[in-house]
Backbone as a chain_set.jsonl record, in Angstrom:
{"seq": "MKVLLDENLDHRLRGHLGEHVVFTAAYMGWDGLRNGKLLMAAEQDGFDVFVTGDQTLIHEQNLSALRLAIIVLSTVEWRIIRNHVPRIVTALTEALPGSVQSVDCGTFSRKRTPEL", "coords": {"N": [[-14.217, 15.608, -3.169], [-15.625, 12.376, -2.865], [-14.384, 9.848, -0.984], [-13.353, 6.485, -0.583], [-11.791, 4.448, 1.741], [-10.055, 1.444, 1.67], [-10.419, -1.553, 3.656], [-7.938, -2.518, 4.321], [-6.287, -0.437, 4.88], [-4.919, 1.864, 7.256], [-7.005, 3.517, 9.541], [-6.256, 6.027, 10.409], [-5.333, 7.459, 8.246], [-7.516, 8.66, 7.146], [-8.037, 11.147, 8.406], [-6.155, 12.819, 7.303], [-6.442, 13.646, 4.711], [-7.104, 16.112, 3.656], [-9.498, 18.319, 2.226], [-11.223, 16.454, 1.225], [-14.046, 14.248, 1.38], [-14.04, 11.591, 3.394], [-14.501, 8.146, 3.854], [-14.384, 5.013, 5.577], [-14.22, 1.541, 4.643], [-15.083, -0.083, 6.7], [-16.634, 1.692, 8.282], [-18.731, 2.117, 6.536], [-19.932, -0.296, 6.7], [-19.037, -2.266, 5.079], [-16.893, -3.898, 5.473], [-15.184, -6.876, 4.891], [-16.403, -7.369, 2.452], [-15.619, -8.631, -0.699], [-13.339, -7.65, -3.325], [-14.661, -7.122, -5.953], [-17.417, -6.87, -5.285], [-17.215, -4.881, -3.381], [-16.252, -2.694, -4.879], [-18.433, -2.331, -6.605], [-20.421, -1.629, -4.735], [-19.343, 0.77, -3.79], [-19.422, 2.369, -6.101], [-22.211, 2.458, -6.54], [-22.973, 3.875, -4.318], [-22.054, 6.376, -4.816], [-19.347, 7.089, -4.581], [-16.286, 8.683, -5.481], [-13.593, 8.025, -5.559], [-11.548, 5.222, -4.815], [-9.345, 4.076, -2.436], [-6.667, 1.949, -1.906], [-4.485, -0.617, -0.59], [-4.105, -2.898, -1.859], [-2.308, -4.604, -3.979], [-2.877, -6.441, -5.965], [-5.379, -5.99, -6.953], [-5.853, -4.579, -9.397], [-5.212, -6.487, -11.251], [-6.915, -8.544, -10.805], [-9.525, -7.732, -11.157], [-12.028, -6.589, -13.468], [-11.751, -3.538, -14.494], [-12.523, -1.773, -16.401], [-15.145, -0.915, -16.857], [-15.764, 0.739, -14.811], [-16.611, 3.833, -13.243], [-15.459, 4.827, -11.083], [-12.526, 6.124, -9.675], [-9.359, 4.686, -8.975], [-6.905, 4.381, -6.524], [-3.866, 2.996, -5.824], [-1.879, 2.169, -3.187], [1.564, 1.607, -2.359], [2.078, 0.29, -0.037], [0.632, -0.798, 3.096], [1.302, -0.028, 5.541], [1.051, 2.173, 8.165], [3.109, 3.71, 9.384], [4.83, 4.129, 7.296], [3.208, 5.145, 5.222], [2.301, 7.594, 6.308], [4.332, 9.415, 5.889], [4.056, 10.056, 3.284], [1.73, 11.325, 2.707], [1.2, 13.875, 1.392], [1.682, 13.165, -1.317], [-0.324, 11.303, -1.721], [-2.604, 12.879, -1.382], [-2.266, 14.581, -3.578], [-2.585, 12.698, -5.639], [-5.275, 12.068, -5.22], [-6.478, 14.532, -5.804], [-5.888, 14.744, -8.504], [-7.202, 12.59, -9.588], [-9.087, 10.951, -12.04], [-12.296, 10.029, -13.353], [-12.662, 6.534, -13.645], [-9.939, 6.063, -13.779], [-6.757, 4.56, -12.902], [-4.333, 4.798, -10.498], [-1.037, 4.497, -9.219], [0.585, 4.963, -6.142], [3.7, 5.423, -5.008], [4.829, 4.722, -2.004], [6.953, 3.64, -0.865], [8.108, 0.653, 0.783], [7.586, -1.772, 3.389], [10.149, -3.391, 5.069], [11.811, -6.008, 6.674], [14.828, -5.908, 8.293], [17.344, -8.236, 8.104], [19.292, -9.731, 10.57], [22.777, -10.168, 10.493], [24.165, -13.425, 10.301], [26.162, -14.858, 12.791]], "CA": [[-14.404, 14.268, -3.676], [-16.051, 11.368, -1.905], [-13.302, 8.866, -1.032], [-13.497, 5.287, 0.225], [-10.548, 3.758, 2.101], [-10.186, 0.002, 1.813], [-10.234, -2.009, 5.027], [-6.541, -2.851, 4.569], [-5.554, 0.791, 5.207], [-5.092, 2.386, 8.608], [-8.046, 4.546, 9.622], [-5.65, 7.342, 10.659], [-5.165, 8.157, 6.969], [-8.762, 9.39, 6.897], [-7.944, 12.506, 8.915], [-5.036, 13.545, 6.694], [-6.658, 13.79, 3.269], [-7.546, 17.45, 3.292], [-10.908, 18.698, 2.114], [-12.011, 15.35, 0.682], [-14.953, 13.563, 2.303], [-13.432, 10.264, 3.414], [-15.143, 7.101, 4.637], [-13.706, 3.722, 5.543], [-15.097, 0.416, 4.323], [-15.678, -0.532, 7.971], [-17.677, 2.648, 8.646], [-19.857, 1.909, 5.623], [-20.476, -1.634, 6.93], [-18.617, -3.071, 3.945], [-15.723, -4.715, 5.755], [-15.435, -8.261, 4.531], [-16.804, -7.494, 1.047], [-14.49, -8.877, -1.605], [-13.064, -6.514, -4.201], [-15.671, -6.822, -6.956], [-18.639, -6.398, -4.622], [-16.884, -3.611, -2.721], [-16.191, -1.666, -5.914], [-19.806, -2.077, -7.06], [-21.11, -0.903, -3.661], [-18.796, 2.127, -3.772], [-19.988, 3.09, -7.253], [-23.643, 2.665, -6.327], [-23.139, 4.854, -3.244], [-21.594, 7.674, -5.285], [-17.947, 7.409, -4.297], [-15.493, 9.107, -6.634], [-12.265, 7.418, -5.524], [-11.294, 4.108, -3.903], [-7.918, 4.012, -2.114], [-6.366, 0.622, -1.376], [-3.104, -1.091, -0.591], [-4.168, -4.201, -2.513], [-1.537, -4.536, -5.222], [-3.389, -7.382, -6.958], [-6.715, -5.569, -7.369], [-5.926, -4.191, -10.812], [-5.034, -7.681, -12.074], [-7.985, -9.501, -10.506], [-10.841, -7.178, -11.449], [-12.237, -5.878, -14.719], [-11.976, -2.162, -14.061], [-12.814, -0.935, -17.565], [-16.51, -0.382, -16.84], [-15.95, 1.557, -13.606], [-16.43, 5.287, -13.233], [-14.697, 5.037, -9.866], [-11.071, 6.186, -9.794], [-8.71, 3.811, -7.995], [-5.53, 4.724, -6.164], [-3.244, 1.861, -5.163], [-0.674, 2.531, -2.442], [2.562, 0.537, -2.396], [2.141, -0.36, 1.271], [-0.493, -0.524, 3.99], [1.912, 0.309, 6.835], [0.836, 3.574, 8.505], [4.37, 4.42, 9.67], [5.418, 4.491, 6.003], [2.24, 5.97, 4.493], [2.167, 8.948, 6.872], [5.366, 10.281, 5.32], [3.747, 10.28, 1.867], [0.37, 11.866, 2.616], [1.056, 14.873, 0.323], [1.607, 12.48, -2.613], [-1.645, 10.678, -1.791], [-3.546, 13.982, -1.595], [-2.099, 14.991, -4.976], [-3.221, 11.669, -6.465], [-6.72, 12.249, -5.078], [-6.848, 15.753, -6.51], [-5.726, 14.519, -9.939], [-7.919, 11.385, -10.001], [-10.126, 11.096, -13.056], [-13.201, 8.873, -13.353], [-12.203, 5.347, -14.364], [-8.479, 5.952, -13.825], [-6.047, 3.794, -11.875], [-3.027, 5.389, -10.224], [-0.242, 3.905, -8.152], [1.37, 5.931, -5.383], [4.829, 4.735, -4.385], [5.128, 5.213, -0.649], [7.983, 2.769, -0.326], [7.58, -0.592, 1.324], [8.092, -2.206, 4.677], [11.005, -4.577, 4.997], [12.507, -6.343, 7.923], [16.249, -6.143, 8.073], [17.83, -9.468, 8.715], [20.568, -9.564, 11.265], [23.747, -11.086, 9.931], [24.473, -14.572, 11.129], [27.545, -14.83, 13.313]], "C": [[-14.815, 13.349, -2.539], [-15.118, 10.165, -2.065], [-13.61, 7.696, -0.103], [-12.129, 4.672, 0.461], [-10.847, 2.278, 2.288], [-9.903, -0.401, 3.258], [-8.786, -2.368, 5.329], [-5.698, -1.62, 4.913], [-5.89, 1.257, 6.616], [-6.088, 3.542, 8.607], [-7.467, 5.941, 9.877], [-5.445, 8.141, 9.376], [-6.351, 9.066, 6.694], [-8.661, 10.866, 7.295], [-6.882, 13.37, 8.269], [-5.238, 13.856, 5.217], [-7.34, 15.089, 2.88], [-9.046, 17.609, 3.25], [-11.795, 17.589, 1.564], [-12.887, 14.742, 1.773], [-14.56, 12.093, 2.267], [-14.182, 9.334, 4.361], [-14.278, 5.851, 4.573], [-14.716, 2.642, 5.185], [-15.799, -0.077, 5.586], [-16.822, 0.388, 8.387], [-18.932, 2.433, 7.798], [-20.531, 0.555, 5.847], [-20.081, -2.603, 5.833], [-17.37, -3.886, 4.226], [-16.085, -6.172, 5.5], [-15.932, -8.443, 3.108], [-15.555, -7.707, 0.202], [-14.444, -7.76, -2.645], [-14.168, -6.163, -5.192], [-16.937, -6.253, -6.343], [-18.4, -5.062, -3.927], [-16.854, -2.469, -3.736], [-17.586, -1.32, -6.436], [-20.579, -1.274, -6.011], [-20.648, 0.549, -3.619], [-19.357, 2.956, -4.926], [-21.456, 3.425, -7.025], [-23.909, 3.722, -5.257], [-22.568, 6.22, -3.615], [-20.179, 8.062, -4.917], [-17.234, 7.764, -5.596], [-14.184, 8.342, -6.732], [-12.238, 6.305, -4.482], [-9.791, 4.041, -3.703], [-7.659, 2.678, -1.424], [-4.867, 0.373, -1.343], [-3.01, -2.449, -1.253], [-3.522, -4.125, -3.887], [-2.118, -5.422, -6.327], [-4.745, -6.973, -7.531], [-6.808, -5.304, -8.865], [-5.762, -5.38, -11.749], [-6.199, -8.662, -11.916], [-9.368, -9.021, -10.936], [-10.867, -6.542, -12.841], [-12.649, -4.451, -14.352], [-12.446, -1.251, -15.199], [-14.205, -0.294, -17.525], [-16.762, 0.556, -15.651], [-15.781, 3.044, -13.876], [-15.532, 5.681, -12.056], [-13.196, 5.104, -10.175], [-10.48, 5.321, -8.69], [-7.281, 4.273, -7.795], [-4.974, 3.566, -5.348], [-1.957, 2.332, -4.509], [0.276, 1.34, -2.401], [2.7, -0.204, -1.075], [0.879, -0.037, 2.055], [0.001, -0.104, 5.37], [1.801, 1.808, 7.117], [2.143, 4.315, 8.725], [5.114, 4.799, 8.395], [4.507, 5.461, 5.256], [2.231, 7.406, 5.003], [3.207, 9.921, 6.329], [5.088, 10.663, 3.87], [2.34, 10.824, 1.655], [0.253, 12.935, 1.532], [0.957, 14.241, -1.072], [0.241, 11.832, -2.81], [-2.709, 11.736, -2.06], [-3.467, 14.468, -3.04], [-2.77, 13.988, -5.91], [-4.744, 11.783, -6.393], [-7.2, 13.438, -5.893], [-6.823, 15.548, -8.031], [-6.525, 13.329, -10.47], [-9.04, 11.707, -10.977], [-11.03, 9.866, -13.018], [-12.644, 7.732, -14.202], [-10.7, 5.157, -14.406], [-7.955, 5.063, -12.694], [-4.675, 4.426, -11.728], [-2.334, 4.588, -9.135], [0.527, 5.02, -7.469], [2.455, 5.141, -4.65], [5.161, 5.411, -3.064], [6.314, 4.468, -0.06], [7.312, 1.494, 0.178], [8.207, -0.885, 2.665], [8.993, -3.407, 4.452], [11.667, -4.772, 6.349], [13.959, -6.602, 7.589], [16.644, -7.42, 8.799], [19.158, -9.166, 9.402], [21.549, -10.581, 10.713], [24.021, -12.249, 10.897], [25.925, -14.495, 11.552], [28.199, -16.169, 13.211]], "O": [[-14.4, 13.529, -1.394], [-15.061, 9.544, -3.127], [-14.071, 7.889, 1.022], [-11.388, 4.404, -0.485], [-11.791, 1.912, 2.99], [-9.229, 0.322, 3.992], [-8.432, -2.512, 6.499], [-4.51, -1.755, 5.207], [-7.005, 1.064, 7.1], [-6.013, 4.436, 7.764], [-8.128, 6.938, 9.587], [-5.389, 9.37, 9.416], [-6.202, 10.121, 6.077], [-9.158, 11.734, 6.577], [-6.718, 14.532, 8.641], [-4.302, 14.285, 4.542], [-8.067, 15.149, 1.888], [-9.771, 17.109, 4.11], [-13.006, 17.773, 1.45], [-12.512, 14.725, 2.945], [-14.721, 11.425, 1.246], [-14.461, 9.681, 5.509], [-13.525, 5.659, 3.618], [-15.918, 2.806, 5.397], [-16.973, -0.444, 5.545], [-17.875, -0.094, 8.804], [-20.054, 2.554, 8.29], [-21.577, 0.278, 5.259], [-20.712, -3.647, 5.668], [-16.831, -4.511, 3.312], [-17.17, -6.629, 5.86], [-15.893, -9.559, 2.59], [-14.549, -7.022, 0.387], [-15.412, -7.017, -2.812], [-14.573, -5.002, -5.261], [-17.471, -5.258, -6.832], [-19.288, -4.21, -3.891], [-17.382, -1.389, -3.467], [-17.886, -0.151, -6.681], [-21.308, -0.344, -6.356], [-21.459, 1.456, -3.436], [-19.724, 4.116, -4.74], [-21.89, 4.547, -7.287], [-24.944, 4.388, -5.281], [-22.6, 7.136, -2.793], [-19.839, 9.245, -4.937], [-17.533, 7.222, -6.66], [-13.71, 8.041, -7.827], [-12.827, 6.428, -3.408], [-9.037, 3.958, -4.672], [-8.35, 2.32, -0.47], [-4.089, 1.072, -1.992], [-1.958, -3.087, -1.219], [-4.127, -3.636, -4.842], [-1.871, -5.172, -7.507], [-5.203, -7.568, -8.506], [-7.745, -5.759, -9.522], [-6.132, -5.297, -12.92], [-6.438, -9.503, -12.784], [-10.287, -9.83, -11.065], [-9.858, -6.028, -13.323], [-13.785, -4.214, -13.943], [-12.735, -0.077, -14.969], [-14.407, 0.77, -18.11], [-17.857, 1.101, -15.511], [-14.912, 3.454, -14.644], [-14.926, 6.752, -12.057], [-12.664, 4.233, -10.862], [-11.039, 5.234, -7.597], [-6.546, 4.524, -8.75], [-5.531, 3.198, -4.313], [-1.054, 2.832, -5.179], [-0.166, 0.191, -2.407], [3.379, -1.229, -1.012], [0.147, 0.892, 1.714], [-0.802, 0.148, 6.268], [2.383, 2.622, 6.399], [2.272, 5.458, 8.287], [5.948, 5.705, 8.417], [4.967, 6.47, 4.722], [2.159, 8.341, 4.205], [2.974, 11.129, 6.315], [5.794, 11.49, 3.293], [1.819, 10.784, 0.54], [-0.73, 12.912, 0.791], [0.217, 14.742, -1.919], [-0.291, 11.809, -3.92], [-3.611, 11.521, -2.87], [-4.496, 14.737, -3.659], [-3.445, 14.378, -6.862], [-5.425, 11.61, -7.404], [-8.211, 13.356, -6.589], [-7.643, 16.116, -8.752], [-6.528, 13.081, -11.675], [-9.834, 12.622, -10.758], [-10.571, 8.774, -12.685], [-12.209, 7.942, -15.335], [-10.219, 4.194, -15.004], [-8.621, 4.85, -11.68], [-3.941, 4.575, -12.705], [-2.986, 4.062, -8.233], [1.059, 5.914, -8.127], [2.167, 4.308, -3.791], [5.7, 6.517, -3.023], [6.643, 4.646, 1.113], [6.108, 1.297, 0.015], [9.235, -0.311, 3.026], [8.633, -4.334, 3.726], [12.022, -3.823, 7.048], [14.28, -7.41, 6.717], [16.306, -7.629, 9.964], [20.012, -8.449, 8.88], [21.187, -11.737, 10.491], [24.096, -12.078, 12.113], [26.8, -14.116, 10.773], [29.356, -16.323, 13.602]]}, "num_chains": 1, "name": "protein.A"}
């Protein structure tokens, strides 16, 4: 599958997605494109799957006309994502044209120190 990683994801993910052909938005020269234009560019260039950490994408865009599968990760933090790469690979393998999947990788939170 031809996979596009959104610019909000760490480029290190690219090397961990198995046999899929993976490009980043930056590599394609698409960094800075807003969601609608980025999705159209990805479709026109023959991408099969778009992977993002943008939780609002599915609410802001009309995705019904897309053939592109979309995978939304619950975080963009590499130190969290790297522990869930097998789940992401499974989502890629199971992605169907026009589908939207969420992959729960957990989230980043800062622990507050108790006030004394």
